[in-house]
Steps between C-alpha positions, in 0.01 A plus 500: 500500500492377858765508769787255462508227762816326636624221276468146632813292564396281206513781248841436342454126458143542367621781264750256348248226447240725358757654266562150362131439453466832324779407253438132442119478525316835473716669236549169323127433474422853376790492253392165355159647427575854399881553457489741793655465846380799708328431834299709740467538877221314691401515872639149552820546312531533124285404199469486126259736322222302337614327186329282234532119506370290213192295600488673842424869438682747724737377772659680792763350736584653828696424816268526795692441827640156478291387205486554130146573363384448146190691386355380170203722401386507862574132576756480789753230584794518734788290638766565765826655400697180579717482181536665167379187334177496702442870423576445128263203486219723611605765242494229227867547400842349561692702756774719357533868422528622135883503484481630141348819624717587797785370720338291776592614843358209713581130452228276356494205739156348435490264798689704761285612791377863489510698826188717496349637808149667457600799719814556291317464173233740601758754619657466154161571339438789732838652406446471129139633534639803698771563239256463210292779645805725536623426149154560357483838676834593336384391156169685535687825567735496202448624143435177321588650157832627629590224751352193318464293821508122453233294676556434867563125520688239694799351319561140599869483442593798720188451715424869512207713422600789267436751232737707295427851389653829394626656174831416336785599729274497810349161498507270800366183652266559797426190701461299804704185608407266780867477588799325340864402558601864523214646713353258755157667528244634261576839344396751240753619237564751230756373250601761235599377157776757490756657729351736757633811655617498862213536750436347839195326357723269293652229711855435379500158668188390307523338157152629429558872550282573801318270742241543780491203732195336667638585848515866396153492363369354826659778696317763289196677642318415171665216309288546195592871463864422568505242225341724239714797594816292463409388153397851393826649641698263275289605193554871595876459534505343150332800350130422538231690681496460880 
């Protein structure tokens, strides 16, 4: 995990547009092929895991700066992220998230202009990649039999990268958001499934339980160590090993 850089001014507007692409193109394409919606981080933004497509083989879709890229068994094609319709055409689908699976959180406006700046998109990808490493370090340290961690994946509706783990009575969501209507910058969070005891770690003003903001991580001498220690502290307070 590398040092966290300042976020470009374009980050918030790019985040909103890439979120819409994640819901209405990436997750929609994967769901149409497999019935699954989970996404992953990528250096240029977000991506699908490889998934099978009849007559094509294995396909992967990814946001790379201000473009969407389609990889079909090594063959590469790309178009600019101008509209959801243009992105969906490349993906081979009609734009629109799988509303039968979850409540859509971004509007599907196929011909509305997307606002995607390459610097903002790559900052988004860098954040999710940083967070994926921290979450993987947490998962690698727990007892898989006791804690039953779910896969670390990016959920298109909430647009956060997360896992949940812990035994009954001590389970929680551990994740990373790129920012939202409540917190205007990226942050890590620990969200217990049950009421927690009073402790300064738990932020009473946060709906998630505890948060660690991007700005705080940037001030840390070692952002990677600070991120992992935050997640592990939450697990410890919920009854797990430190």
